[in-house]
N, C-alpha and C positions, 0 to 999 in steps of 0.2 A: 532435373535441377545442376544445377549450377556447379561447381568445385567448393566442397571443403575445404578452407586452409586453419590451423593451424597457428597462432602467435603469442607469444611469451610474451609477459610484461614485464619492461627491464625493472629494475632495480637499483638503487642508489647505496651504491656500496658503502660511501659513508654513513649515510646515514639507517643503513642496518648497522654498521658497528659502533656508532649511536648510542641506539634501545641495543645490544646486547654489555654493552658496559652501563650501561644502568640499570641489568637485569632481567633482561626479556632473554626468551628462552631464542636460540638461533632461527628456528623455522620460524614463528612468530615475528623474530625481531624481519626477516626475508619479506616476508609476505603485508606487513604496514607498510613497510619502505619501498611496498609497491603501491601500494594504493594511498600515492599521497601523507604518509604520519611525516613530519618532522620534527617532530621532536617527542624527546619519553614523555612530557604532559598528556600528548594526547593519546597513549593509552593506561591514563586513571579515569577511573569510572565512576570516581567520589562525588555525593551531590558539589561539595563544595568549589567542585570545577567547571559548574554549569558558569553559561555567562549570566552577567548582572543582572536581572531585569529594568534595571537603570535604564540601560543598552538598548532598548525596544521603545521604537516612539511613540509618546502617550501610554506608553504603560500603565504611569505614575496619575494620566487624567484620567483613566478608565476605574484606576481602585479610589481613586478621589470622590467621582460619584456613584461608583457601587458601594462605598464607606456612607455617603448622605442617605440614598437610597435606603441602607439597612437602619442609617441612625431617625431616618424619618418615618421606618416601616412602609416605606413603598411598595408597591404588586412590581416586578420583576417576571419579566417572563422572556425564554430562553428559546429562538429559532435554528435547531438547527438541519444539516442538511441529511440526506437519509442514505447516506455509506459509512460505513464503518467505523472510517473519522469522526463525522458528523454522530453519530451514534455514541461514542467514547465522550467525543469533547464534551455531548449535551449532560453526559452522566458527569464526568468529569465537574462539570458548572454544578449539575443540579445539588450535588456531594459536597462540594466547598464552599458554595454561598449558604444552601443549608445549614451547613457546621458554623456559620456562621454568625446562624439567627439570623438569614435574609428569607424573606416570603417573596417563592419563587416559584413556579412554573415553567412546565415546557409546551410547545408545539413544533413538529414535526413535517413540513409542507408532502401530502402526496405525489407522491410522483407522477400518477396519472391523473387526478384532479388541478392542484396547485402549479405544477409546472414548480424549478427551482427558486430556493433563496427567498429572503424578504419583497413580497409583492403588496402592491395595494392592497389586495382582497384580506391580505393576512395582518394588515395594519388595522384593517377596521373589523380583524374577527378579535385581534386585541384591546382593541378600544370599548366593544363590547363589554368585552369580561371588566374595565376599569386597570387596565394593566398602565403603570408612571414611566416605566424603562424598559425597553425593550435591549436585548444583545444578545448579538445573532453568534454563533459558531462555524467556523467551517464554513460562511458562505460569508455575502453581505456587500464586498467590494464590489460587484456588478449592480446592486437592489438600490440604484439614485431613486426612480418612482417611489417605492415601495419606502424607501426612507423616509420622505419630501412627504408623504401622504399621511402617516405615522407621525410627524413633526406637524403636521397640518391638524392634528386630530390631540394637539395637545402633549404627544405621546414623545419622550427622551428618546434615542436609540445610539450605542454603540454598538459599532462591528469591531469582531474578532473576528480574521480568516489568515491563508495563507494564500487563496487563491494570487496571481497575476493581476495587477488593476488595469484598466484599460485608459486614454487620457484623460475623461472624466472619471472625477467618485465622489462618491455621497459627502450629501456637507453632515457630518457630523463626527464624534469621536473613534479614530480607527487608528485598534491595534492591526498591525499587517507587517512584515520583516519586509515583504515585499516593495510595501507602498514607498512613494520616493522618495529623499531624502532619510530614512529611516537607517540610521550607524547603527545594526542587528548584527553580527557579525555569522549569526547561522541566517541564511537565505531557505534554510531545507525545513521551519518548523513546520510539524502539523497540526492542524487546526485544532487538534487536541493540546499538542503543547503551548497554542497562542492560550488558549486559556487557564491553561498551570501556569503562564508564566503571569496573568492576570491576576491571579487567585492569592501567588506569590507577593507581589504587590496590594495588594489589598485585605494581604495579613499585617503586612507589615504597619500600611497607613491607621490597621487599625488601633494595633500595637499602640502607634503615635496619641493618636486619641485618647490611649487610655480607656479604650472599651474591653479590654479583657481584664481591668482592674476588679470587673464589680461580680467575678464568681464565675462569667463564663468562663468556661475552659476554651484554651488556645487549640484552634486544628492542629493537628500532623499529618499534613499537604503530602508528604509519603508515601500516605496510605493510599493515595491518589495513583498510584505510581504503574499499577498492573494496569488499569486501566490505557495512562496515557503511553505505555509501551505498546499496547495491544493496538493501538488507531494510530499511531506512528508508525509501526509495520505493516499493518492492513491497509498504508494509505500510499504505500509503495514512497514512499517520501527517500529523498539520500540523507545512508549515514554518516554524516558527520559527526563531528567529536560531539558533539552537544547531544543529538539526536541520536548515540552509541554510550551518554551516560545514561539518558531518560529511559532506552530499550536494556540498556543491562541494571539498572539497578529496579525497574519492574519485574525482570525475569529471578533475579536472588531474591524477591520479596517472593513472588511465584513456586519459588520451588523450596521457598522456608515454607508452604502453606499460609503466608500470609496475602488472602487477595480475596477480592471479594468471592459473596456466596454465587454468584453469577456468571465470575468466568470457571468457576472449579466445576459447574457443572456444564458449561461447553463443555470444558477438558475433558470430564468424565461421557458426553452424550457423542465426542469424535474420538473415544477412544483412545485418547495420549496422557501418557505421562505427567501431570505437575513436575513431578520430585528431579525431571529431565525436563522443564520448557526449555522453547527453545525459538527463536524468531520464525522456523520453519510454521510450528503449531499458531502461532499468529497469525502470521499467511494466507494457509493453507488449509485451517482446522475448522481455528474459535473465526477468523475472518467472513470467509463465505458465510457461516451460518449467521451471523447478523448483518451480513449485506442479504443473504437470501428474504429477512420481512421484508426492508427498501425494496427487492427487484418486486416481489410478488403478492405484496400485501401492505403491510402499513406499518413502517420504522417505528412507532411509537413500543410495539411488541418487543423488538432487541434493546432497548432502552428500558424496556421496564424488568428486564431479566439483566440488565446490568447493576438494575438499580434494587433489584433485591434483598430485602434483606435478611432473608431465612434461608436454610436449603433447603427445603422441600416447596417454595414459593421457586425458587432458582434453577429447579430441578423440573416443577414442572411447565417452566416457561423456556429451556433451554429444550428440552423434548418434542418443542413447537415447533421453534428455532431448524431443530432439525431433520424436524416430517418439511418443512418448506422448500430448507433447503436439500433433500431426496428430489420432493418435486421439480426443486429448479433445472435439477440436476437432467431430471427426463427432458422434462422441454427442453433443455440446453441439445442432449443428445441427438432428440429425434429434432430438433432445429440444421444440428449440423450435418446428420444424416442428407437432407431434404439442403442444401447448399452441398452439398460434396456432390450430389445428386448433377446436379450442376454444372460441374466442373470435368474437365478431363482428370484423368490420376497426374499426367505429366499436361505444367501448361506450355501454348506453343510458343517457340521461342520467340522474347521478343515483346511475352508481354508482360507491365511488372504491376498491377494492381486487377487487386478482387473484390467486387460488389456482387451482393448477394439482399434481393428481395425476395418474400410470398405475405402472401397476405393475409398469413396467417403464424404469422412469426408472433413472437412475444416479444415489446415493449424493453421490457423489465430483464430481456437476457441477451439482447442482442449485441452487446460490449463484450460479452464472454465469449460470444459463439463467434465475434470478429477475428476476438486473442484465441482464439482455436486455429482457425484457418491461414492464420496469419504465422502459426508455430509449425502447419502441415505442409505447406508451400513456399515458405520467405517468402511474403511479398506485403507491405500495405494492402490489410481489408477494411473494407465498410459493411455494412451489414443494418435494412431497414428494416422494418416496421411499421404496421399502419397507424398514423396519431387518428385527428379531427377534421373534417375543415377539406378530404380530399390532399394531405398533409401525412407527409412519412418523416420519420424519424429513425437516423441512424447513428451508429457510434462506431468508431474505427479506433484499429490499432495497429502500431506502426513496425520497422523493423529499425535498429542502431540510426544509421546515415540518414534519416528521411523524416524532417521533420512537421509532423503532421498538420499541423497547426497553418500553417505556408505554405503548404501544397494547398490547402481550403481556402486561407487566403487570395492565394494569385488565381484559384480557377472564380472566388465573389468575383476579381477582377475584374478579369477577361470575361466573363461570364454577370453582370451584373443585376440577371433576374432568377438564374438557377438556382442558388442559394438564400433559404425566409433566413437563416441564422445559423450562427457559430460558435466554437470555443473551443478550448483547449489547452493541449500543449503539443510535448515534441513527438510521445508516444502513443498519446489518447484526445480523440478528441469526438467531440458529437456535436450533430448539426440537424435542420429541420430541410425539406425540398416539400411539393407537389410531385406526387405519384405520378403524374404522367412524364414526368421532366427525368425521368431515374433513367429513360436511355441517354439522354441529353447528358449528363453528369456523369455515366459511367467514360462518354467518349472524353468529356474536356478534363475531368482528372483520371484519366489515365493517359492524356498528353500534360498534363501539368509535372505529375513525376515520373513523366522519361524523359521531361527536360531537364530535371533536378538531380537523377541517380543517375551517374555510372556503372557499368557492366560488372564490376565486382561489389559493388553496392550489395547486390544480389547475391549474391554467396555466401552463406556461411560462415563465419568466424569464431571459432574458438578461441579466445582468450585466456591463456592457462600460465601456470605458475614458472613452468618448466617441468626440469625432470625431477622424483627426489629420491635421493640414493635409497637403496634399497633393506638398508640399515634405519633405516627414518620411517621405513611402512611401517607403523606399527600400530598394537591396538592401542597403547598410551599415546601415542601423537595423535588418533584421530578420535579419543575422548578429549585431549586439550585443543581440537580446533574445534566440538560442538559446544565447548565453553562459550567462545567466543561470540561478539555480536556483531553478525555478517549477514547484509542484503542490497537491496541496492543501492548505488553509489558506492559501496565497500563490498564487492565478489564476494559470494565465498569461495574460498582455495582449487581448483582443482588443477591437476599434473597432468601431463602426458609421457607419456615410454615405452617405453618396444618394447614386450614377451614373449616368450617360448608358450605357449600354446598345452599344458600336458594332460591332458583330460580336459570334455566335458560331458555335457549331458542338458537335458531336455525338462522343463520346469512346466506347470500350470498344465492345465486339461489337454486345452487343445497345444501343447510343444510352444505356447508364445515367446518364454523365456529362454533364457540356458546361463547354469551354469558352468564355469569353467577354474583351472585350476591354471596360475602362467605363474613362470617362473621368471626371477631376475637372479642374477649376481647368485645362483644358487641355492639361492631363497626361494620360496611358493607361497602366490598366494591367491586366496580366493572372491574368485572375479563373479557379478551377476552384472550379464548382459541382454535387461528389457528390451522389451519388445521385439528380441531377434530368433528367428526360425531358420536361417541361414546355418552350413555347419561353417566353424569358426575355423582355419586357413589355422597353420602351425605356428607364422610368426604374425604378431600384428603390434600397429600403431595406434596405441591410443588416449583420449583425454578421458581419465577419473579421479573420481573423490575416495581419501580414506572412511569408512566407516566402523564404529563401535552398533553392529549390529545385535540391537536379543528378540534370541534366540529360547523356551521354556526355562526362562531365569538363566541363560548362559550367552552373557558378551562374546562376543567373534568379532575377529575384524574384516569386512570384506571392504570387495572394493568395485565402486558401483561405476560402470563404464557407463560415458556420457555422449563416445563416439567412440568408433574402431575402423581400421582400413587394413589390409593385409600390407606387412612391411615386408 
């Protein structure tokens, strides 16, 4: 394994001072000034600070078409993606349009039968149901054939999506902050955020038409923010200011108990406390349980849970999602072990990629296993599972300095017959190839990546917020940090300091973890060294996070050690 580097983020001191003068506490100001925040306005999480829907291209056009559909009592069908963003986006569309009196239903493609997005086959299904208007959520920007088929059958289409468009896009109303010419300032809106914006525009359009004056109550769209927050965090989009507002407002609603029965039930089965809801819960507890439905079964189950009207119904569905998630974890563990058995504990010098395949691998879990391999070896990893007609489908995960989609693009340009289709972005991508071509792909992928990365890209780097004064390592600061919205593109704070190890003890049945008491500047701190069985030397340099740990109704400060080395 290559050397590990510890870096410290640079802080813009002028901005830091401006934030402090506007009332931010000094540590928050320092953390935000090193994460691209440039003004005190970006610390505001009020809904009034959201970017206006009028700046999202075609948002008002889509709203007018939806308002016509509601006025004419047309049948609307939502076509969703089968991940957590797609499920929450579908639920937002169903609940929001339903509250405005629309006749609306949904359809989620099955990962194993229909493939991804609005296909011509789905357009045929919609036509058979007498649908007048199709609305895609979290997909559709690449569905040129599906949109054309729907239109040939007399069905109008509105695409709401956030994925990057190719050179050619469908010929219909498109709402996507990443489409060419769109001036919307947040390019990181998730699929669930896009449909939420369309609903804001729709409510305004119906208001203009006098629709709500006939006794129909105007819906409070803030009621949907628990779903918007969940989908935004689970889809790992960058948490720019606009997304932080959406997430922060959703979390506040959850913590005050104002959430849908399905979300409360997911907190319960995941054994997480909704009164202390954090982005971590969305990303690592609720999101995976919804995703398990799309991975192993049918995402309609996840959507049904999110739309459940009663606590009883929600609990039943959340329990089924929890069972699927347990099954997903078992499949993942077994696949990961099989994949690890194919590699040495330490990769040979010069090997820059990992490719794994077995004919009993499960298509729904390949992405997670690729992610685990990437974490274990700090190398870009692709895991394949069998599909039909001699094909295999792969999912890949990358390290920070390698753009995975670009690497696949290079392979496909050099070997035009090797990759049947591919897509994705910098950190994650998917592809299909023929099973017999796996060895050839492995060689071509290794060659491409080797040219694209430097030696230092292959050593793990911890980017930290530098040293924390001993007087600032407190339970209050840990609680304060936990209340903020951190995540993708707005990294959770971590610090680096040297400590003296006063004492240490083994934890867990097999002594897999260590608890230690660390000293700095005359103060002592309890610290957790996870997955650490060796003895810790007297002086250590650490990368750590201060955490407010709850144990038997007591709150105590602990330092979670992400990395350590002898000092």
